[in-house]
N, C-alpha and C positions, 0 to 999 in steps of 0.2 A: 404388423409389430412399429413399435412405432421408435423413430429417432432418435435418439439423444446428441446434446449437444452438449460439449466440454465445457468448463467454465474458461475464461479467457479473465488471467489472474497475470496484471500490471504487476512492476517494479517503481515506483515511484523517485524512490532511492529517498534520504536521508534530505527533510524539507527543515528550513524555520520555524515556527509556533507559529509563527504573523499568516502565515502559505496556510498552516492546516489549519489556525482559525477560520480564516477564507474559508474552504474548501469544507469547513463543517459547516457552513452557513450558505453552500452553492452558490460561491464566487470564485474571484481571483484565475490565476495559472491553472493553478490543477485541475480546478474544475471544467477549465477547457482541456488539461488534454486527458481524461474521461472522456470528456465528450467528443473528441479525436479519436479515442478509440473503439467508443460504443459505432459511430459511423464507420469506419475502416471492417466492424466483425457485420455491420450490416453488409457493405460492399460483399463482404467475401460468401457469402449465405445468401441464396434465394428465398429458402424456407423466413428468411429475420425477416425479407424487405419490409413485410404490412405490418409488422409485431412494436408494440411496447418492451422494448430493452431495460429495465430499471439494474443500474448501477451499484453495487454492493463495497463500499470499500472500509478496509480495516486499516486502522494505523496502531501501531504500535513501534514499541520502544525495544530496542534489546535490553537487557541489562547483563551489566560486564559481573565476571567472573571474579570473586577475589581471588588470588592467589596467594599463596600459604607459603611464606618465605620460612627457606631452612636457616636462615642466621641465626645462628642465637642474637642474646635481645644483648644491647653494649651495659658494661658497668655501670651502675649509677642508676635503670632504672626497674622499677618495678610495677 
């Protein structure tokens, strides 16, 4: 039977564009955070001690929902 390893999901929170560009290049403070998480995962599992872990980073932006106003249009606007 093969042991399955659950994926590790880390939310780095809202970040500035400059920081995200550095992460895409494999640099900067967020890359250090990703490396730190990989080391923690290796430390927790003896099975992963000698294996190479490949991080998968997904960058997303939440779309704001458009709110529909129930107020009538003010006079003079068409």
